[in-house]
N, CA, C and O atoms as CSV, one atom per row, in Angstrom:
chain,resi,resn,atom,element,x,y,z
A,1,MET,N,N,27.527,79.220,-36.847
A,1,MET,CA,C,27.988,79.162,-37.822
A,1,MET,C,C,27.613,78.123,-38.654
A,1,MET,O,O,27.366,76.977,-38.278
A,2,SER,N,N,27.544,78.822,-40.581
A,2,SER,CA,C,27.419,78.205,-41.724
A,2,SER,C,C,28.941,77.143,-41.927
A,2,SER,O,O,29.855,77.469,-41.170
A,3,ARG,N,N,29.199,76.086,-42.761
A,3,ARG,CA,C,29.953,75.631,-43.431
A,3,ARG,C,C,30.466,76.936,-44.913
A,3,ARG,O,O,31.531,76.939,-45.531
A,4,THR,N,N,29.460,77.741,-45.063
A,4,THR,CA,C,30.510,79.066,-45.808
A,4,THR,C,C,31.489,80.101,-45.133
A,4,THR,O,O,32.563,80.624,-45.430
A,5,GLU,N,N,30.243,80.162,-43.661
A,5,GLU,CA,C,31.137,81.335,-43.391
A,5,GLU,C,C,32.783,80.455,-42.857
A,5,GLU,O,O,33.808,80.287,-43.517
A,6,PHE,N,N,32.606,80.230,-42.076
A,6,PHE,CA,C,33.954,79.108,-41.843
A,6,PHE,C,C,34.543,79.117,-42.721
A,6,PHE,O,O,35.397,80.003,-42.716
A,7,VAL,N,N,34.510,78.366,-43.774
A,7,VAL,CA,C,35.435,78.912,-44.693
A,7,VAL,C,C,36.393,80.286,-45.429
A,7,VAL,O,O,37.550,80.629,-45.673
A,8,ILE,N,N,34.754,80.799,-45.574
A,8,ILE,CA,C,35.285,82.176,-46.095
A,8,ILE,C,C,36.084,83.242,-43.574
A,8,ILE,O,O,36.397,84.407,-43.327
A,9,ALA,N,N,36.054,82.566,-43.041
A,9,ALA,CA,C,36.529,83.131,-41.553
A,9,ALA,C,C,38.190,82.468,-42.426
A,9,ALA,O,O,39.222,82.992,-42.844
A,10,THR,N,N,37.613,81.034,-42.345
A,10,THR,CA,C,39.299,79.892,-42.321
A,10,THR,C,C,39.945,81.419,-43.153
A,10,THR,O,O,40.506,82.331,-42.546
A,11,ALA,N,N,39.601,81.373,-45.181
A,11,ALA,CA,C,40.017,82.286,-46.515
A,11,ALA,C,C,40.408,83.437,-45.656
A,11,ALA,O,O,41.549,83.832,-45.894
A,12,ILE,N,N,39.875,83.978,-44.872
A,12,ILE,CA,C,40.433,85.844,-44.614
A,12,ILE,C,C,41.448,85.572,-43.683
A,12,ILE,O,O,42.517,86.069,-44.036
A,13,ILE,N,N,41.512,84.793,-42.326
A,13,ILE,CA,C,42.461,84.408,-41.986
A,13,ILE,C,C,44.143,84.483,-42.332
A,13,ILE,O,O,45.242,84.974,-42.074
A,14,LEU,N,N,43.461,83.702,-43.014
A,14,LEU,CA,C,44.715,82.582,-43.746
A,14,LEU,C,C,44.886,84.064,-44.622
A,14,LEU,O,O,45.895,84.595,-44.157
A,15,PHE,N,N,44.459,84.707,-45.414
A,15,PHE,CA,C,45.103,85.525,-46.245
A,15,PHE,C,C,45.917,86.690,-45.773
A,15,PHE,O,O,46.875,87.124,-46.412
A,16,VAL,N,N,45.319,87.401,-44.126
A,16,VAL,CA,C,46.344,87.295,-43.527
A,16,VAL,C,C,47.129,87.159,-43.290
A,16,VAL,O,O,48.211,87.705,-43.510
A,17,ALA,N,N,46.702,86.111,-42.580
A,17,ALA,CA,C,48.137,85.744,-42.292
A,17,ALA,C,C,49.720,85.732,-43.009
A,17,ALA,O,O,50.820,85.804,-42.461
A,18,PHE,N,N,49.432,85.636,-44.149
A,18,PHE,CA,C,49.849,85.636,-45.710
A,18,PHE,C,C,50.730,86.574,-45.970
A,18,PHE,O,O,51.959,86.573,-46.032
A,19,CYS,N,N,49.683,87.610,-46.154
A,19,CYS,CA,C,50.130,88.942,-45.424
A,19,CYS,C,C,51.361,88.860,-44.589
A,19,CYS,O,O,52.576,88.945,-44.769
A,20,LEU,N,N,50.392,88.622,-43.427
A,20,LEU,CA,C,51.951,89.972,-41.865
A,20,LEU,C,C,52.830,88.596,-42.495
A,20,LEU,O,O,53.937,88.889,-42.044
A,21,GLY,N,N,53.048,87.276,-43.253
A,21,GLY,CA,C,54.221,87.114,-43.243
A,21,GLY,C,C,54.805,87.353,-44.555
A,21,GLY,O,O,55.914,86.922,-44.872
A,22,TRP,N,N,54.059,88.040,-45.312
A,22,TRP,CA,C,55.376,88.138,-46.391
A,22,TRP,C,C,55.740,89.980,-46.183
A,22,TRP,O,O,56.700,90.600,-46.641
A,23,PHE,N,N,54.361,90.602,-45.163
A,23,PHE,CA,C,54.904,92.005,-45.215
A,23,PHE,C,C,56.682,91.813,-44.428
A,23,PHE,O,O,57.747,92.272,-44.839
A,24,ALA,N,N,56.378,90.905,-43.121
A,24,ALA,CA,C,57.499,90.385,-42.223
A,24,ALA,C,C,59.002,90.004,-42.739
A,24,ALA,O,O,60.086,90.477,-42.394
A,25,ASN,N,N,58.662,88.902,-43.759
A,25,ASN,CA,C,59.250,88.637,-44.609
A,25,ASN,C,C,59.871,89.544,-45.360
A,25,ASN,O,O,60.924,89.098,-45.816
A,26,TRP,N,N,59.484,91.359,-45.870
A,26,TRP,CA,C,59.758,91.774,-46.878
A,26,TRP,C,C,60.828,92.503,-45.578
A,26,TRP,O,O,62.040,92.370,-45.748
A,27,LEU,N,N,60.257,93.373,-44.117
A,27,LEU,CA,C,61.131,94.324,-43.909
A,27,LEU,C,C,62.226,93.075,-43.201
A,27,LEU,O,O,62.560,93.533,-42.108
A,28,LEU,N,N,62.646,92.213,-43.331
A,28,LEU,CA,C,63.736,91.677,-43.050
A,28,LEU,C,C,64.091,91.518,-44.433
A,28,LEU,O,O,64.781,90.606,-43.977
A,29,HIS,N,N,64.295,91.501,-45.608
A,29,HIS,CA,C,64.954,91.799,-46.355
A,29,HIS,C,C,65.347,93.114,-46.416
A,29,HIS,O,O,66.477,93.266,-46.879
A,30,ARG,N,N,64.768,94.100,-46.096
A,30,ARG,CA,C,64.785,95.748,-45.741
A,30,ARG,C,C,66.209,95.722,-45.293
A,30,ARG,O,O,67.313,95.867,-45.820
A,31,PHE,N,N,65.707,95.465,-44.045
A,31,PHE,CA,C,66.919,95.526,-43.023
A,31,PHE,C,C,68.299,94.814,-42.831
A,31,PHE,O,O,69.121,95.188,-41.995
A,32,THR,N,N,68.476,93.784,-43.654
A,32,THR,CA,C,69.591,93.343,-43.757
A,32,THR,C,C,69.603,93.242,-45.466
A,32,THR,O,O,69.182,92.260,-46.078
A,33,ARG,N,N,69.971,94.031,-45.877
A,33,ARG,CA,C,70.108,93.618,-47.256
A,33,ARG,C,C,71.343,94.892,-47.332
A,33,ARG,O,O,71.182,96.112,-47.313
A,34,VAL,N,N,72.666,94.048,-47.427
A,34,VAL,CA,C,73.367,94.777,-48.232
A,34,VAL,C,C,74.194,96.219,-49.356
A,34,VAL,O,O,74.492,95.955,-50.521
A,35,ALA,N,N,74.367,97.176,-48.957
A,35,ALA,CA,C,74.661,97.868,-50.201
A,35,ALA,C,C,74.935,97.687,-51.147
A,35,ALA,O,O,74.648,96.536,-51.476
A,36,ALA,N,N,75.540,98.419,-52.124
A,36,ALA,CA,C,76.474,97.807,-53.166
A,36,ALA,C,C,77.177,98.356,-52.596
A,36,ALA,O,O,78.278,97.852,-52.379
A,37,ASP,N,N,76.893,99.477,-52.161
A,37,ASP,CA,C,78.632,100.718,-51.606
A,37,ASP,C,C,79.371,99.477,-50.384
A,37,ASP,O,O,80.600,99.408,-50.371
A,38,ASP,N,N,79.023,99.082,-49.969
A,38,ASP,CA,C,79.128,98.743,-49.045
A,38,ASP,C,C,80.213,96.519,-49.017
A,38,ASP,O,O,81.024,96.132,-48.175
A,39,VAL,N,N,79.690,95.746,-50.216
A,39,VAL,CA,C,79.740,95.417,-50.862
A,39,VAL,C,C,81.042,95.690,-51.462
A,39,VAL,O,O,81.936,94.845,-51.414
A,40,ALA,N,N,81.224,97.016,-52.118
A,40,ALA,CA,C,82.578,97.521,-52.670
A,40,ALA,C,C,83.571,97.814,-51.766
A,40,ALA,O,O,84.523,97.035,-51.704
A,41,GLN,N,N,83.542,98.789,-51.046
A,41,GLN,CA,C,84.032,98.676,-49.648
A,41,GLN,C,C,84.809,97.221,-48.307
A,41,GLN,O,O,85.852,97.237,-47.653
A,42,LEU,N,N,83.729,96.203,-48.403
A,42,LEU,CA,C,84.617,95.003,-48.217
A,42,LEU,C,C,85.583,94.547,-49.751
A,42,LEU,O,O,86.811,94.632,-49.766
A,43,ASP,N,N,84.873,94.133,-50.805
A,43,ASP,CA,C,86.032,93.264,-51.479
A,43,ASP,C,C,87.188,94.581,-51.007
A,43,ASP,O,O,88.089,94.229,-50.245
A,44,ARG,N,N,87.144,96.921,-51.711
A,44,ARG,CA,C,88.445,97.339,-51.343
A,44,ARG,C,C,88.809,96.311,-50.216
A,44,ARG,O,O,89.376,95.226,-50.338
A,45,MET,N,N,88.409,96.836,-49.257
A,45,MET,CA,C,89.267,96.335,-47.529
A,45,MET,C,C,89.947,94.987,-47.385
A,45,MET,O,O,90.933,94.927,-46.650
A,46,SER,N,N,89.210,93.109,-48.466
A,46,SER,CA,C,89.508,92.940,-48.645
A,46,SER,C,C,91.157,92.339,-49.411
A,46,SER,O,O,92.034,91.526,-49.119
A,47,GLN,N,N,90.834,93.436,-50.647
A,47,GLN,CA,C,92.027,93.515,-51.629
A,47,GLN,C,C,92.657,93.647,-51.052
A,47,GLN,O,O,93.461,92.718,-50.975
A,48,GLU,N,N,92.903,94.858,-50.130
A,48,GLU,CA,C,93.455,95.821,-49.401
A,48,GLU,C,C,94.433,95.018,-47.664
A,48,GLU,O,O,95.403,95.360,-46.988
A,49,LEU,N,N,93.684,94.163,-47.643
A,49,LEU,CA,C,94.291,93.454,-46.825
A,49,LEU,C,C,94.879,91.977,-47.373
A,49,LEU,O,O,94.852,91.154,-46.457
A,50,HIS,N,N,95.196,91.647,-48.131
A,50,HIS,CA,C,95.318,90.713,-49.378
A,50,HIS,C,C,97.481,90.902,-49.744
A,50,HIS,O,O,98.499,90.212,-49.753
A,51,GLU,N,N,96.796,93.010,-50.085
A,51,GLU,CA,C,98.322,93.383,-51.009
A,51,GLU,C,C,98.775,93.421,-49.597
A,51,GLU,O,O,100.003,93.459,-49.674
A,52,ALA,N,N,98.215,93.437,-47.590
A,52,ALA,CA,C,98.902,93.307,-46.322
A,52,ALA,C,C,99.892,92.728,-45.818
A,52,ALA,O,O,101.021,92.923,-45.368
A,53,GLU,N,N,98.508,91.315,-46.199
A,53,GLU,CA,C,99.656,90.188,-45.308
A,53,GLU,C,C,100.220,89.577,-47.053
A,53,GLU,O,O,100.028,88.363,-46.981
A,54,GLU,N,N,100.784,89.881,-48.461
A,54,GLU,CA,C,102.237,89.847,-49.220
A,54,GLU,C,C,103.179,90.796,-49.200
A,54,GLU,O,O,104.372,90.597,-49.428
A,55,THR,N,N,102.723,91.740,-48.954
A,55,THR,CA,C,104.526,92.520,-48.160
A,55,THR,C,C,104.350,91.847,-46.722
A,55,THR,O,O,105.232,91.212,-46.144
A,56,ARG,N,N,103.458,92.016,-46.388
A,56,ARG,CA,C,104.067,91.580,-44.318
A,56,ARG,C,C,104.759,89.673,-44.940
A,56,ARG,O,O,105.506,89.300,-44.035
A,57,ASP,N,N,104.729,89.052,-45.571
A,57,ASP,CA,C,104.841,88.106,-45.931
A,57,ASP,C,C,106.347,87.939,-46.482
A,57,ASP,O,O,107.014,86.973,-46.114
A,58,GLN,N,N,107.117,89.350,-47.790
A,58,GLN,CA,C,107.527,89.784,-48.805
A,58,GLN,C,C,109.083,90.299,-47.261
A,58,GLN,O,O,110.228,89.945,-46.980
A,59,ALA,N,N,107.933,91.375,-46.700
A,59,ALA,CA,C,109.139,91.533,-45.414
A,59,ALA,C,C,109.765,90.385,-44.046
A,59,ALA,O,O,110.676,90.374,-43.218
A,60,ILE,N,N,109.095,89.880,-44.293
A,60,ILE,CA,C,109.974,88.791,-43.224
A,60,ILE,C,C,110.254,87.763,-43.961
A,60,ILE,O,O,110.552,86.787,-43.273
A,61,THR,N,N,110.298,87.478,-45.704
A,61,THR,CA,C,111.597,86.693,-46.218
A,61,THR,C,C,112.810,86.711,-46.271
A,61,THR,O,O,113.682,85.849,-46.161
A,62,TYR,N,N,112.793,88.705,-46.610
A,62,TYR,CA,C,113.814,89.607,-46.613
A,62,TYR,C,C,114.018,89.774,-44.728
A,62,TYR,O,O,114.342,88.793,-44.059
A,63,LEU,N,N,113.899,90.431,-44.426
A,63,LEU,CA,C,114.807,89.838,-43.153
A,63,LEU,C,C,115.558,88.427,-42.486
A,63,LEU,O,O,116.590,88.179,-41.863
A,64,GLN,N,N,114.800,87.943,-42.828
A,64,GLN,CA,C,115.150,85.884,-42.433
A,64,GLN,C,C,116.715,86.017,-43.534
A,64,GLN,O,O,117.835,85.738,-43.107
A,65,GLN,N,N,116.496,86.389,-44.652
A,65,GLN,CA,C,117.781,86.261,-45.530
A,65,GLN,C,C,118.698,87.037,-45.048
A,65,GLN,O,O,119.850,86.604,-45.041
A,66,ARG,N,N,118.332,88.820,-44.351
A,66,ARG,CA,C,119.177,89.965,-44.626
A,66,ARG,C,C,120.141,88.730,-42.866
A,66,ARG,O,O,121.307,88.342,-42.926
A,67,GLU,N,N,119.070,88.409,-41.471
A,67,GLU,CA,C,119.650,87.989,-41.196
A,67,GLU,C,C,120.882,86.439,-41.184
A,67,GLU,O,O,121.766,86.054,-40.417
A,68,ALA,N,N,120.368,86.007,-42.311
A,68,ALA,CA,C,120.949,84.600,-41.862
A,68,ALA,C,C,122.693,84.935,-42.929
A,68,ALA,O,O,123.771,84.382,-43.151
A,69,GLU,N,N,121.994,86.103,-43.248
A,69,GLU,CA,C,123.783,86.907,-44.060
A,69,GLU,C,C,124.457,87.595,-43.410
A,69,GLU,O,O,125.612,87.683,-43.828
A,70,LEU,N,N,124.062,88.550,-41.886
A,70,LEU,CA,C,124.437,88.558,-41.310
A,70,LEU,C,C,124.806,88.242,-39.823
A,70,LEU,O,O,125.199,88.958,-38.901
A,71,THR,N,N,124.507,86.765,-39.942
A,71,THR,CA,C,125.286,85.494,-39.045
A,71,THR,C,C,126.294,85.503,-39.705
A,71,THR,O,O,127.394,86.027,-39.536
A,72,ASN,N,N,125.561,84.448,-41.040
A,72,ASN,CA,C,127.646,84.065,-41.417
A,72,ASN,C,C,128.780,85.384,-41.669
A,72,ASN,O,O,129.834,85.267,-41.044
A,73,GLN,N,N,128.627,86.605,-42.532
A,73,GLN,CA,C,128.781,88.233,-41.254
A,73,GLN,C,C,129.438,87.584,-40.674
A,73,GLN,O,O,130.318,86.925,-41.228
A,74,LEU,N,N,129.171,87.546,-39.017
A,74,LEU,CA,C,129.663,87.750,-38.473
A,74,LEU,C,C,129.697,86.817,-37.391
A,74,LEU,O,O,129.608,87.082,-36.192
A,75,ALA,N,N,129.929,84.919,-38.305
A,75,ALA,CA,C,130.760,84.616,-38.630
A,75,ALA,C,C,131.898,84.701,-38.745
A,75,ALA,O,O,132.844,84.786,-37.961
A,76,GLN,N,N,131.733,84.663,-40.180
A,76,GLN,CA,C,133.782,84.670,-40.971
A,76,GLN,C,C,134.145,85.795,-40.187
A,76,GLN,O,O,135.357,86.006,-40.136
A,77,THR,N,N,133.178,86.812,-39.370
A,77,THR,CA,C,134.451,88.562,-39.089
A,77,THR,C,C,135.293,87.631,-37.985
A,77,THR,O,O,136.510,87.478,-37.888
A,78,GLU,N,N,134.186,87.051,-37.170
A,78,GLU,CA,C,134.154,86.646,-35.199
A,78,GLU,C,C,135.925,85.247,-35.815
A,78,GLU,O,O,136.721,84.766,-35.009
A,79,ALA,N,N,135.941,85.079,-36.956
A,79,ALA,CA,C,137.172,83.705,-37.431
A,79,ALA,C,C,138.318,84.509,-37.929
A,79,ALA,O,O,139.506,84.603,-37.619
A,80,GLU,N,N,137.534,85.059,-38.818
A,80,GLU,CA,C,139.272,86.694,-39.173
A,80,GLU,C,C,140.107,86.862,-37.572
A,80,GLU,O,O,141.260,86.606,-37.226
A,81,LEU,N,N,138.740,87.493,-36.729
A,81,LEU,CA,C,139.012,87.947,-35.494
A,81,LEU,C,C,140.111,86.956,-34.345
A,81,LEU,O,O,140.882,87.286,-33.443
A,82,ARG,N,N,139.766,85.855,-34.837
A,82,ARG,CA,C,140.255,85.132,-33.753
A,82,ARG,C,C,141.833,84.234,-34.047
A,82,ARG,O,O,142.743,83.812,-33.334
A,83,ALA,N,N,141.507,84.249,-35.548
A,83,ALA,CA,C,142.808,84.092,-36.504
A,83,ALA,C,C,143.793,85.357,-36.318
A,83,ALA,O,O,145.003,85.135,-36.343
A,84,ALA,N,N,143.349,86.604,-36.142
A,84,ALA,CA,C,144.440,87.921,-36.452
A,84,ALA,C,C,144.772,87.334,-34.396
A,84,ALA,O,O,145.885,87.078,-33.935
A,85,MET,N,N,144.092,87.309,-33.995
A,85,MET,CA,C,144.736,87.188,-31.866
A,85,MET,C,C,145.437,86.190,-32.265
A,85,MET,O,O,146.438,86.293,-31.556
A,86,ASP,N,N,145.592,85.257,-32.948
A,86,ASP,CA,C,146.543,84.181,-32.584
A,86,ASP,C,C,147.446,84.149,-33.997
A,86,ASP,O,O,147.453,83.109,-34.656
A,87,GLY,N,N,148.282,85.434,-34.485
A,87,GLY,CA,C,149.040,85.597,-35.096
A,87,GLY,C,C,149.969,86.301,-34.394
A,87,GLY,O,O,151.187,86.144,-34.311
A,88,LEU,N,N,148.695,87.688,-33.533
A,88,LEU,CA,C,149.127,88.727,-32.251
A,88,LEU,C,C,149.970,88.299,-31.708
A,88,LEU,O,O,150.789,89.105,-31.266
A,89,ARG,N,N,150.174,86.975,-31.490
A,89,ARG,CA,C,150.684,86.541,-29.711
A,89,ARG,C,C,151.362,85.648,-30.385
A,89,ARG,O,O,152.554,85.494,-30.120
A,90,ASP,N,N,150.902,85.084,-31.125
A,90,ASP,CA,C,152.293,84.229,-31.921
A,90,ASP,C,C,153.218,85.338,-32.615
A,90,ASP,O,O,154.248,85.000,-33.199
A,91,ALA,N,N,152.943,86.240,-32.556
A,91,ALA,CA,C,154.719,87.637,-33.292
A,91,ALA,C,C,154.874,88.050,-31.841
A,91,ALA,O,O,156.065,88.183,-31.560
A,92,ARG,N,N,153.488,88.466,-30.129
A,92,ARG,CA,C,155.131,88.872,-29.152
A,92,ARG,C,C,155.227,87.929,-28.232
A,92,ARG,O,O,155.538,87.990,-27.042
A,93,HIS,N,N,154.815,86.727,-29.169
A,93,HIS,CA,C,155.599,85.223,-28.389
A,93,HIS,C,C,157.731,85.532,-29.657
A,93,HIS,O,O,158.785,84.985,-29.333
A,94,GLU,N,N,157.659,85.927,-30.164
A,94,GLU,CA,C,158.369,85.326,-31.003
A,94,GLU,C,C,159.464,86.749,-30.993
A,94,GLU,O,O,160.654,86.971,-31.215
A,95,ALA,N,N,157.902,87.725,-30.478
A,95,ALA,CA,C,158.841,88.592,-30.189
A,95,ALA,C,C,160.049,89.028,-28.735
A,95,ALA,O,O,161.071,89.706,-28.630
A,96,GLU,N,N,159.176,88.165,-27.787
A,96,GLU,CA,C,159.513,88.198,-26.914
A,96,GLU,C,C,161.344,87.066,-26.881
A,96,GLU,O,O,162.319,87.161,-26.136
A,97,GLU,N,N,161.083,86.239,-27.916
A,97,GLU,CA,C,162.377,85.472,-27.988
A,97,GLU,C,C,163.310,86.054,-28.694
A,97,GLU,O,O,164.502,85.824,-28.489
A,98,MET,N,N,162.968,86.715,-29.427
A,98,MET,CA,C,165.019,88.298,-29.434
A,98,MET,C,C,164.625,88.637,-29.685
A,98,MET,O,O,164.328,88.690,-30.878
A,99,ARG,N,N,163.743,89.876,-27.844
A,99,ARG,CA,C,164.753,90.248,-26.901
A,99,ARG,C,C,165.168,88.844,-26.537
A,99,ARG,O,O,165.910,88.453,-27.438
A,100,ALA,N,N,164.986,87.710,-25.414
A,100,ALA,CA,C,165.425,87.571,-24.390
A,100,ALA,C,C,167.037,86.854,-25.760
A,100,ALA,O,O,168.100,86.511,-25.242
A,101,HIS,N,N,166.846,86.762,-27.528
A,101,HIS,CA,C,168.165,86.180,-27.538
A,101,HIS,C,C,169.238,87.280,-27.802
A,101,HIS,O,O,170.467,87.227,-27.752
A,102,LEU,N,N,168.639,87.987,-28.010
A,102,LEU,CA,C,169.368,89.588,-27.893
A,102,LEU,C,C,169.568,89.864,-27.001
A,102,LEU,O,O,170.745,90.226,-27.004
A,103,ALA,N,N,168.878,90.031,-25.420
A,103,ALA,CA,C,169.688,90.667,-24.381
A,103,ALA,C,C,170.600,89.331,-23.724
A,103,ALA,O,O,171.228,89.416,-22.669
A,104,ALA,N,N,170.541,88.317,-24.424
A,104,ALA,CA,C,171.189,86.982,-24.269
A,104,ALA,C,C,172.508,87.517,-24.327
A,104,ALA,O,O,173.151,87.745,-23.303
A,105,GLN,N,N,173.264,87.884,-26.321
A,105,GLN,CA,C,174.199,88.234,-26.216
A,105,GLN,C,C,174.135,88.759,-26.094
A,105,GLN,O,O,173.167,88.570,-25.358
A,106,ARG,N,N,174.347,90.378,-26.043
A,106,ARG,CA,C,174.142,91.732,-24.745
A,106,ARG,C,C,175.309,90.812,-24.062
A,106,ARG,O,O,176.513,90.880,-24.314
A,107,ALA,N,N,174.672,89.950,-23.153
A,107,ALA,CA,C,175.364,89.398,-22.286
A,107,ALA,C,C,176.936,89.106,-22.249
A,107,ALA,O,O,177.841,89.675,-21.637
A,108,SER,N,N,176.936,88.042,-23.102
A,108,SER,CA,C,177.956,87.347,-23.816
A,108,SER,C,C,178.873,87.898,-24.013
A,108,SER,O,O,179.797,87.361,-24.624
């Protein structure tokens, strides 16, 4: 094989390798390319997810505030109940004392 034939054979081999590489690259990009519709759908889904997260955060904040209000209201109601029970106990004790006093007056 002469030098010229060797150069031509090497050039052909390199050209074929280049063509195969270019074709493989084209195939790879052809199959991995994302369609514009898919990108738009992904953008819409990400926006909806962001809005859902914001709504969830607002709901959590509202529930925490409502829980704090109800806890405060429950504490106030329990305090009022204790005060009413103490007042009722005192009134019953006073009524018993009055009954005892009246019974003692009637007996004498």
